[in-house]
N, CA, C and O of each residue as an XYZ file, in Angstrom:
700
protein
N       1.303     -1.387     -0.240
C       0.289      0.129     -0.387
C       0.931      1.337     -0.010
O       1.836      1.349      0.824
N       0.337      2.768     -0.817
C       1.374      3.657     -1.069
C       0.825      4.450      0.333
O      -0.261      4.336      0.901
N       2.016      5.311      0.672
C       1.071      6.201      1.480
C       1.640      7.549      0.920
O       2.780      7.877      0.589
N       0.393      8.240      0.933
C       0.442      9.380      0.179
C       1.508     10.289      0.702
O       1.920     10.174      1.857
N       2.144     11.553     -0.462
C       3.611     12.049     -0.236
C       2.761     12.921      0.874
O       1.576     13.160      0.641
N       3.508     13.489      2.336
C       2.794     14.604      3.224
C       3.312     15.585      2.798
O       4.138     15.458      1.895
N       2.996     16.857      3.308
C       3.187     18.371      2.728
C       4.952     18.490      3.604
O       5.292     19.668      3.720
N       5.643     17.815      3.981
C       6.469     18.163      4.188
C       7.599     16.965      3.487
O       8.822     17.073      3.568
N       7.062     16.128      2.979
C       7.467     15.387      2.061
C       7.921     15.880      0.772
O       8.953     15.804      0.105
N       6.658     16.469      0.655
C       6.463     17.423     -0.915
C       7.711     18.192     -0.269
O       8.508     17.381      0.201
N       7.969     19.059     -0.166
C       8.204     19.971      0.076
C      10.253     19.849      0.063
O      11.224     20.407     -0.449
N       9.878     18.598      1.109
C      11.418     18.110      1.023
C      12.102     17.813     -0.525
O      13.183     18.238     -0.933
N      11.100     16.925     -1.266
C      11.948     16.866     -2.566
C      11.887     18.007     -3.728
O      12.235     17.687     -4.864
N      11.455     19.319     -3.458
C      10.925     20.101     -4.202
C      12.704     20.690     -4.392
O      13.411     20.558     -5.391
N      13.054     21.331     -3.103
C      14.481     21.236     -2.373
C      15.626     20.062     -3.051
O      16.678     20.423     -3.578
N      15.331     19.053     -2.963
C      16.356     18.307     -3.313
C      16.898     18.558     -5.460
O      17.801     18.955     -6.197
N      15.523     17.960     -5.457
C      15.200     18.988     -7.009
C      15.855     20.908     -7.712
O      16.145     21.635     -8.662
N      15.796     20.833     -7.129
C      15.970     22.890     -6.919
C      17.587     22.828     -6.708
O      18.255     23.433     -7.547
N      18.370     22.051     -5.507
C      19.522     22.025     -5.010
C      20.258     20.797     -6.284
O      20.828     21.702     -6.894
N      20.530     19.921     -6.840
C      20.527     19.525     -7.833
C      20.154     20.496     -9.048
O      20.269     19.854    -10.092
N      19.851     21.478     -9.228
C      19.488     22.324    -10.253
C      20.947     22.623     -9.837
O      21.900     22.167    -10.468
N      21.075     23.392     -8.768
C      22.029     24.681     -8.672
C      23.011     23.704     -8.422
O      24.009     24.346     -8.094
N      23.339     22.208     -8.391
C      24.829     21.659     -8.222
C      24.994     21.699     -9.937
O      25.899     22.253    -10.561
N      24.449     21.340    -10.198
C      23.864     21.659    -12.123
C      25.285     22.651    -12.840
O      26.387     22.516    -13.373
N      24.399     23.572    -12.431
C      24.752     25.093    -12.499
C      25.896     25.864    -12.652
O      26.304     26.682    -13.477
N      26.542     25.064    -10.990
C      27.845     25.227    -10.845
C      28.780     24.330    -11.473
O      29.679     24.866    -12.122
N      28.754     23.174    -11.418
C      29.456     22.292    -12.360
C      29.414     23.038    -13.353
O      30.476     23.625    -13.563
N      28.526     23.266    -14.114
C      28.829     23.703    -15.700
C      29.882     24.768    -15.373
O      30.985     24.232    -15.482
N      29.983     25.874    -15.066
C      30.643     27.248    -14.271
C      31.491     26.615    -13.959
O      31.791     26.335    -15.119
N      32.568     25.830    -13.108
C      33.542     25.532    -13.208
C      34.115     24.885    -14.240
O      35.225     24.927    -14.772
N      33.158     24.302    -14.403
C      34.109     23.411    -16.315
C      34.492     24.281    -17.121
O      35.556     24.138    -17.723
N      33.651     25.430    -17.307
C      34.208     26.220    -18.274
C      34.789     27.409    -17.972
O      35.082     28.266    -18.805
N      35.003     27.497    -16.536
C      35.773     28.288    -16.243
C      37.178     28.149    -16.464
O      37.958     29.098    -16.529
N      37.706     26.053    -16.661
C      38.763     25.586    -16.517
C      38.773     25.635    -18.031
O      39.577     26.307    -18.677
N      37.942     24.971    -18.483
C      38.142     25.238    -19.780
C      38.885     26.336    -20.811
O      39.555     26.019    -21.793
N      38.535     28.053    -20.234
C      38.567     29.035    -20.190
C      40.665     29.490    -20.457
O      41.333     29.818    -21.438
N      40.932     29.284    -19.202
C      41.651     29.719    -18.723
C      42.957     28.628    -18.979
O      44.116     29.007    -18.809
N      42.642     27.300    -19.387
C      43.962     26.516    -19.663
C      43.922     26.589    -21.247
O      44.455     25.717    -21.932
N      43.111     27.920    -21.907
C      43.985     28.036    -23.260
C      44.568     28.816    -23.425
O      45.116     28.981    -24.514
N      44.795     30.153    -21.783
C      44.722     31.112    -21.812
C      46.258     30.996    -21.120
O      46.859     32.052    -20.920
N      46.728     30.048    -20.849
C      47.516     29.260    -20.289
C      48.605     28.842    -20.515
O      49.392     28.892    -19.570
N      48.851     28.558    -21.163
C      49.597     28.027    -22.085
C      50.479     28.601    -23.265
O      49.968     29.617    -23.736
N      51.306     28.341    -23.688
C      52.162     28.661    -24.986
C      52.450     27.596    -25.612
O      52.518     26.669    -24.805
N      52.730     27.145    -27.053
C      53.677     26.858    -27.899
C      53.817     27.407    -28.512
O      52.940     28.162    -28.934
N      55.374     27.361    -29.082
C      55.893     28.453    -30.124
C      57.103     28.610    -29.886
O      57.523     28.464    -28.738
N      57.811     28.895    -30.778
C      59.574     29.100    -31.040
C      60.347     30.022    -29.998
O      59.756     31.021    -29.588
N      61.417     29.793    -29.623
C      61.151     31.084    -28.369
C      62.711     31.500    -28.969
O      63.513     31.080    -29.802
N      62.582     32.641    -27.944
C      64.287     33.663    -28.338
C      64.682     33.561    -26.563
O      64.119     33.694    -25.477
N      65.682     33.318    -26.982
C      66.731     33.332    -25.261
C      66.914     34.792    -24.646
O      65.788     35.262    -24.809
N      67.368     35.377    -24.284
C      66.925     36.281    -23.824
C      68.619     36.416    -22.347
O      68.451     35.820    -21.283
N      69.859     37.132    -22.552
C      70.489     37.310    -22.049
C      70.215     37.016    -20.477
O      71.117     36.277    -20.081
N      69.521     37.249    -19.686
C      69.208     36.309    -18.828
C      68.424     35.957    -18.143
O      67.896     36.320    -17.092
N      68.314     34.562    -19.368
C      68.239     32.826    -19.173
C      66.463     33.147    -19.341
O      66.142     32.235    -18.580
N      65.392     33.626    -19.676
C      64.012     34.294    -19.585
C      64.560     34.479    -21.453
O      65.518     34.960    -22.059
N      62.881     33.547    -21.886
C      62.628     32.622    -22.757
C      61.426     34.360    -23.175
O      60.938     35.065    -22.292
N      61.226     34.646    -25.008
C      60.923     35.401    -25.350
C      59.862     34.552    -26.400
O      60.232     34.320    -27.552
N      58.540     34.116    -25.922
C      57.617     33.561    -26.645
C      56.695     34.324    -27.023
O      55.925     34.672    -26.128
N      56.411     34.884    -28.504
C      55.437     35.132    -28.977
C      55.135     36.377    -28.413
O      53.968     36.371    -28.020
N      55.929     37.872    -28.127
C      55.753     38.354    -27.367
C      56.058     38.723    -25.574
O      56.191     39.749    -24.907
N      56.068     37.403    -25.338
C      55.490     37.329    -23.427
C      56.967     36.913    -23.243
O      57.537     35.992    -23.828
N      57.675     38.073    -21.982
C      58.702     37.468    -22.052
C      58.668     36.178    -20.310
O      58.364     36.674    -19.225
N      58.995     34.769    -20.416
C      58.836     34.505    -19.754
C      60.272     33.793    -18.861
O      61.448     33.649    -19.193
N      59.708     33.544    -17.929
C      60.474     33.267    -16.940
C      60.756     31.680    -15.954
O      59.987     31.327    -15.060
N      61.912     30.956    -16.336
C      61.905     29.441    -16.247
C      60.939     29.656    -14.431
O      61.468     30.342    -13.556
N      59.720     29.033    -14.217
C      59.874     28.064    -12.936
C      60.336     27.476    -12.300
O      60.795     26.469    -12.837
N      60.544     27.579    -10.997
C      61.311     27.378     -9.375
C      62.849     27.193    -10.041
O      63.487     26.194    -10.372
N      62.990     27.906    -10.060
C      64.899     27.938    -11.247
C      65.799     30.195    -10.365
O      65.314     31.320    -10.247
N      66.941     29.657    -10.108
C      67.815     31.154     -9.605
C      68.695     30.745    -10.684
O      69.071     29.582    -10.835
N      69.096     31.954    -11.614
C      70.119     31.710    -12.496
C      71.114     33.094    -12.566
O      71.258     34.188    -13.111
N      71.907     31.772    -11.174
C      72.873     33.098    -11.432
C      73.963     33.750    -11.783
O      74.714     32.888    -12.241
N      74.666     35.145    -11.848
C      75.332     35.814    -12.636
C      76.137     34.896    -12.537
O      76.291     34.317    -11.462
N      77.086     34.446    -14.067
C      78.095     33.990    -14.435
C      78.662     35.050    -15.867
O      78.044     35.864    -16.554
N      80.502     34.446    -15.903
C      81.177     35.263    -16.586
C      80.547     35.416    -17.897
O      79.983     34.394    -18.287
N      80.500     36.341    -18.613
C      79.622     36.304    -20.311
C      81.162     35.697    -20.949
O      82.325     36.098    -20.965
N      80.282     34.295    -21.533
C      80.944     33.745    -22.690
C      80.678     33.937    -23.995
O      79.719     34.619    -24.357
N      81.417     33.416    -24.739
C      80.926     33.716    -26.472
C      81.181     32.290    -27.245
O      82.064     31.434    -27.256
N      79.794     32.533    -27.947
C      79.939     30.861    -28.986
C      80.906     31.522    -29.903
O      80.718     32.739    -29.913
N      81.819     31.159    -30.629
C      82.414     31.685    -31.355
C      82.771     30.302    -32.724
O      83.410     30.272    -33.776
N      81.798     29.165    -31.801
C      81.233     28.417    -33.629
C      80.274     28.481    -34.281
O      80.033     27.703    -35.204
N      79.406     29.597    -33.858
C      78.408     29.459    -34.406
C      78.426     31.292    -34.969
O      79.087     32.103    -34.319
N      77.698     31.689    -36.100
C      77.845     32.599    -36.756
C      76.897     33.363    -36.653
O      75.968     32.637    -36.298
N      76.340     34.921    -36.784
C      77.072     35.630    -35.419
C      77.344     34.735    -34.282
O      76.801     33.793    -33.703
N      78.736     35.644    -34.195
C      79.317     35.048    -32.214
C      77.753     35.113    -30.756
O      77.265     36.230    -30.583
N      77.566     34.732    -30.481
C      76.334     35.073    -28.980
C      78.249     34.961    -27.730
O      79.380     34.505    -27.561
N      77.115     35.840    -27.284
C      77.818     35.977    -25.891
C      76.745     36.433    -25.170
O      76.096     37.433    -25.476
N      76.535     35.718    -24.204
C      75.560     35.673    -22.342
C      75.799     35.124    -21.553
O      76.952     35.007    -21.139
N      74.733     34.549    -21.021
C      75.185     33.735    -19.341
C      75.728     32.290    -19.723
O      75.574     31.569    -20.709
N      76.235     32.203    -18.855
C      76.281     30.343    -19.801
C      75.181     29.281    -19.025
O      75.079     28.056    -18.959
N      74.539     30.259    -18.565
C      72.974     29.616    -18.572
C      72.164     29.980    -19.694
O      71.596     29.002    -20.179
N      71.981     30.810    -20.130
C      71.369     31.637    -21.531
C      71.577     30.936    -22.718
O      70.655     30.847    -23.529
N      73.243     30.155    -23.043
C      74.323     29.761    -23.875
C      73.369     28.064    -24.000
O      73.443     27.444    -25.061
N      72.619     27.549    -22.933
C      72.838     26.137    -22.623
C      71.666     25.601    -23.393
O      71.454     24.496    -23.893
N      70.936     26.762    -23.337
C      69.411     26.872    -23.355
C      68.889     27.292    -24.813
O      67.809     27.159    -25.388
N      70.185     27.882    -25.177
C      69.804     28.426    -26.601
C      70.182     26.591    -27.109
O      69.370     25.922    -27.748
N      71.441     26.106    -26.691
C      72.179     25.050    -27.733
C      70.975     23.931    -27.403
O      70.967     23.037    -28.249
N      69.901     23.775    -26.302
C      68.639     23.093    -26.195
C      67.662     22.756    -26.921
O      67.167     21.671    -27.228
N      67.277     24.591    -27.336
C      65.727     24.350    -27.919
C      66.097     25.030    -29.426
O      66.490     26.156    -29.730
N      65.694     23.456    -30.474
C      66.153     23.180    -31.311
C      64.936     22.986    -32.184
O      64.486     21.984    -32.740
N      64.393     24.694    -32.122
C      62.463     24.377    -32.168
C      61.645     24.962    -31.841
O      61.884     26.165    -31.935
N      60.229     24.614    -31.277
C      59.114     25.249    -30.502
C      59.547     24.195    -28.948
O      59.963     23.064    -28.696
N      59.214     25.170    -28.380
C      58.822     25.170    -26.836
C      57.452     25.266    -26.485
O      56.643     26.077    -26.936
N      57.224     24.245    -25.521
C      55.403     24.331    -24.806
C      55.858     24.851    -23.375
O      56.955     24.522    -22.924
N      55.198     25.474    -22.845
C      55.628     26.511    -22.150
C      53.962     26.684    -20.835
O      53.074     27.057    -21.602
N      53.588     26.618    -19.993
C      52.655     26.418    -19.273
C      52.833     27.503    -17.872
O      53.613     27.453    -16.922
N      51.964     28.276    -18.153
C      52.160     29.281    -16.842
C      51.504     28.314    -15.240
O      50.669     27.497    -14.852
N      53.016     29.474    -14.673
C      52.633     29.244    -13.061
C      52.357     30.275    -12.410
O      51.817     30.205    -11.306
N      52.725     31.565    -13.065
C      52.023     32.249    -12.047
C      53.115     33.739    -12.661
O      54.332     33.744    -12.848
N      51.841     35.174    -12.897
C      51.894     35.861    -13.711
C      53.095     37.102    -12.172
O      53.039     36.847    -10.969
N      53.724     37.942    -12.603
C      54.694     38.890    -12.249
C      53.978     39.740    -12.272
O      52.883     39.485    -12.774
N      54.214     41.143    -11.760
C      53.578     42.071    -12.013
C      54.173     43.031    -13.726
O      53.536     43.771    -14.477
N      55.207     42.686    -13.759
C      55.440     43.395    -15.357
C      54.864     42.225    -16.278
O      55.475     41.718    -17.218
N      53.792     41.941    -15.916
C      53.703     40.840    -16.563
C      53.619     39.067    -17.768
O      53.032     38.503    -18.691
N      55.105     38.946    -16.414
C      55.216     38.403    -17.431
C      55.576     37.187    -17.092
O      56.045     37.580    -16.024
N      55.779     36.010    -17.057
C      55.299     34.810    -16.539
C      55.933     34.301    -16.172
O      57.028     34.319    -16.735
N      55.731     33.269    -14.696
C      56.891     32.057    -14.145
C      55.921     31.157    -15.112
O      54.690     31.190    -15.120
N      56.935     30.192    -16.077
C      56.550     28.535    -16.769
C      57.603     27.368    -16.266
O      58.690     27.138    -15.735
N      56.550     26.879    -16.790
C      57.278     25.548    -16.662
C      57.177     24.799    -18.411
O      56.230     24.509    -19.142
N      58.780     24.697    -18.553
C      58.329     24.457    -19.978
C      59.214     23.294    -20.073
O      59.999     22.814    -19.255
N      58.733     22.774    -21.906
C      59.378     21.779    -21.828
C      59.892     21.774    -23.163
O      59.243     22.597    -23.809
N      61.005     21.067    -24.068
C      61.526     21.102    -25.686
C      61.516     19.716    -25.826
O      61.758     18.907    -24.930
N      61.241     19.483    -26.930
C      60.332     18.153    -27.542
C      59.601     17.595    -27.049
O      59.814     16.472    -26.595
N      58.019     18.469    -26.951
C      56.954     18.072    -25.842
C      56.482     17.309    -27.537
O      56.975     17.705    -28.594
N      55.462     16.195    -27.436
C      54.794     15.728    -28.217
C      53.032     14.775    -27.168
O      52.651     14.541    -26.021
N      52.583     14.587    -28.609
C      51.565     13.768    -27.946
C      52.408     12.869    -27.689
O      52.192     13.256    -26.540
N      53.374     11.817    -27.562
C      53.622     11.016    -26.902
C      54.814     10.519    -26.117
O      55.102      9.381    -25.746
N      55.538     11.880    -25.936
C      56.649     11.976    -25.541
C      56.362     13.865    -24.469
O      55.945     14.897    -24.996
N      56.822     13.671    -22.733
C      56.485     14.219    -22.475
C      57.496     15.733    -22.198
O      57.230     16.766    -21.582
N      58.839     15.260    -23.026
C      59.886     16.267    -23.614
C      60.447     16.449    -22.097
O      60.152     16.004    -20.988
N      61.585     17.502    -22.735
C      62.641     17.916    -21.814
C      62.008     18.889    -20.641
O      61.357     19.743    -21.244
N      61.911     19.156    -19.021
C      62.182     20.257    -18.739
C      62.769     21.139    -18.507
O      63.679     20.808    -17.747
N      62.803     22.644    -18.834
C      63.764     23.654    -18.929
C      64.841     23.965    -17.927
O      66.056     24.165    -17.924
N      63.525     23.897    -16.815
C      64.537     24.765    -15.800
C      65.695     22.940    -15.342
O      66.902     22.704    -15.296
N      64.176     21.936    -15.064
C      65.110     20.718    -15.009
C      67.066     20.683    -15.407
O      68.100     20.619    -14.743
N      66.713     20.765    -16.780
C      68.588     20.557    -18.129
C      68.995     21.449    -17.117
O      69.681     21.085    -16.161
N      68.445     23.056    -17.356
C      69.850     24.510    -16.449
C      70.141     23.307    -14.939
O      70.889     22.340    -15.086
N      69.510     23.552    -13.735
C      69.750     22.344    -12.472
C      70.802     21.674    -12.955
O      71.968     22.037    -13.110
N      70.355     20.820    -13.142
C      71.534     19.229    -13.657
C      72.179     19.222    -14.165
O      72.758     18.196    -14.521
N      72.601     20.891    -14.662
C      73.704     20.951    -15.863
C      74.971     21.878    -15.004
O      76.177     21.995    -15.222
N      73.824     22.601    -13.668
C      74.364     23.336    -12.978
C      74.166     24.825    -13.291
O      74.997     25.574    -12.776
N      73.344     25.303    -13.940
C      73.311     26.455    -14.096
C      72.206     27.160    -13.055
O      72.538     27.921    -12.146
N      71.455     26.945    -13.221
C      70.290     26.887    -11.678
C      70.398     26.619    -10.797
O      71.229     25.715    -10.708
N      69.805     27.029     -9.521
C      69.490     27.209     -8.009
C      68.435     26.565     -8.625
O      68.171     26.716     -9.818
N      67.742     25.766     -7.775
C      66.597     25.856     -7.103
C      65.928     26.102     -6.367
O      66.144     25.598     -5.265
N      64.809     26.951     -6.509
C      64.063     27.703     -5.605
C      63.490     27.211     -4.690
O      63.037     26.092     -4.934
N      63.264     27.716     -3.403
C      62.624     26.920     -2.124
C      61.103     26.538     -2.135
O      60.652     25.841     -1.225
N      60.293     26.998     -3.179
C      59.343     26.492     -3.268
C      59.029     25.789     -4.557
O      57.912     25.697     -5.065
N      60.689     25.075     -5.239
C      60.712     24.669     -6.743
C      59.717     23.453     -6.638
O      58.664     23.770     -6.084
N      59.782     22.358     -6.970
C      59.560     20.976     -6.756
C      60.258     20.149     -6.032
O      61.082     20.759     -5.350
N      60.284     18.752     -5.854
C      61.943     18.503     -5.311
C      62.200     17.740     -6.303
O      62.807     16.871     -5.679
N      62.209     17.415     -7.287
C      63.290     17.146     -8.624
C      64.104     17.933     -8.627
O      65.281     17.578     -8.689
N      63.673     19.572     -8.546
C      65.039     20.287     -8.259
C      65.687     20.265     -7.752
O      66.798     20.351     -8.274
N      65.580     20.128     -6.235
C      65.987     20.189     -5.754
C      67.241     18.625     -5.559
O      68.318     18.892     -5.026
N      67.097     17.752     -5.820
C      67.210     15.596     -5.664
C      68.804     16.800     -6.854
O      69.966     16.929     -6.466
N      68.124     17.521     -8.417
C      69.203     18.002     -9.056
C      69.407     18.569     -9.143
O      69.926     18.751    -10.244
N      69.365     19.547     -8.368
C      70.529     20.794     -7.762
C      71.535     19.954     -6.374
O      72.503     20.645     -6.058
N      71.441     18.963     -5.775
C      71.754     18.192     -4.979
C      73.278     17.349     -5.938
O      74.486     17.475     -5.735
N      72.539     16.538     -6.953
C      74.457     15.702     -7.631
C      74.551     16.669     -8.215
O      75.707     16.587     -8.630
N      73.777     18.467     -8.923
C      75.418     18.683     -9.428
C      76.114     19.582     -8.708
O      77.246     19.820     -9.131
N      75.788     20.103     -7.820
C      76.220     19.897     -6.719
C      77.474     19.340     -6.408
O      78.510     19.974     -6.210
N      77.365     18.459     -6.384
C      78.125     16.507     -5.912
C      79.070     16.044     -6.622
O      80.089     15.405     -6.360
N      78.396     16.634     -7.999
C      79.721     15.900     -9.390
C      80.214     17.364     -9.593
O      81.317     17.282    -10.134
N      79.802     18.957     -9.349
C      80.821     19.769     -9.157
C      80.879     20.238    -10.492
O      81.917     20.293    -11.152
N      79.318     20.707    -11.036
C      79.050     20.795    -12.266
C      77.992     22.660    -12.215
O      77.096     23.073    -11.478
N      78.904     23.406    -13.657
C      78.062     24.301    -13.486
C      79.358     25.475    -12.584
O      80.587     25.545    -12.589
N      78.247     26.235    -11.903
C      78.802     26.696    -10.338
C      79.430     26.511     -9.976
O      80.442     27.110     -9.612
N      78.825     24.908     -9.886
C      79.809     24.709     -8.093
C      81.241     24.014     -8.891
O      82.216     24.171     -8.156
N      81.430     23.634     -9.582
C      82.538     23.185     -9.920
C      83.597     24.442    -10.422
O      83.735     25.324     -9.575
N      84.169     24.580    -11.380
C      85.702     24.998    -10.724
C      85.362     26.645    -11.060
O      84.342     27.083    -11.593
N      87.083     27.749    -10.358
C      86.147     28.602    -10.251
C      86.216     29.869    -11.260
O      86.291     31.090    -11.119
N      86.123     28.533    -12.867
C      85.855     30.044    -13.878
C      84.493     30.123    -13.758
O      83.860     31.177    -13.688
N      83.926     28.749    -13.728
C      82.171     28.433    -13.418
C      81.564     29.116    -12.468
O      80.428     29.465    -12.786
N      82.132     29.634    -10.745
C      81.460     29.446     -9.824
C      80.657     31.701    -10.007
O      80.676     32.484    -10.957
N      80.404     31.762     -9.325
C      79.527     32.675     -9.283
C      80.389     33.605     -9.633
O      81.520     33.231     -9.944
N      80.050     35.084     -9.668
C      81.111     36.419    -10.128
C      80.785     37.404     -8.709
O      79.580     37.476     -8.473
N      81.583     38.085     -7.844
C      81.536     38.377     -7.353
C      81.380     39.929     -6.891
O      81.303     40.212     -5.696
């Protein structure tokens, strides 16, 4: 035998319907917001390496996320023409970047430049090489305190192996 719904039960059912409708609307808006910010938060294009080891991509200045590139003596690469003189970190980046760079924004600086995690050789089948990790591994950059654990581990290995700024006095910090 079915009992008729009491007014309180009927009211309760209406509240649930309204609640589910609002939840659908909230979920839709969150999804829409995630989709719109995902497009604006990444760049994929040819990159120019600046003297301070930042990148210039589509007119936007990109600082590699989680690293500090200490000032080193300028070195000139005479094997290429025109001769390029820059910090060792900038020269290492130029050597590594052959083609397009794919960057994901982590934060925006007051000057509208980005702090981003950038990769070379990234495709649907390969994750590519993280440029910040590449510089740390070779000893041309230091991991910042908020950087991923991997960066700190790579810095310790580079320091132990005396690579880059951790190596000979020629490659050490400028005073």
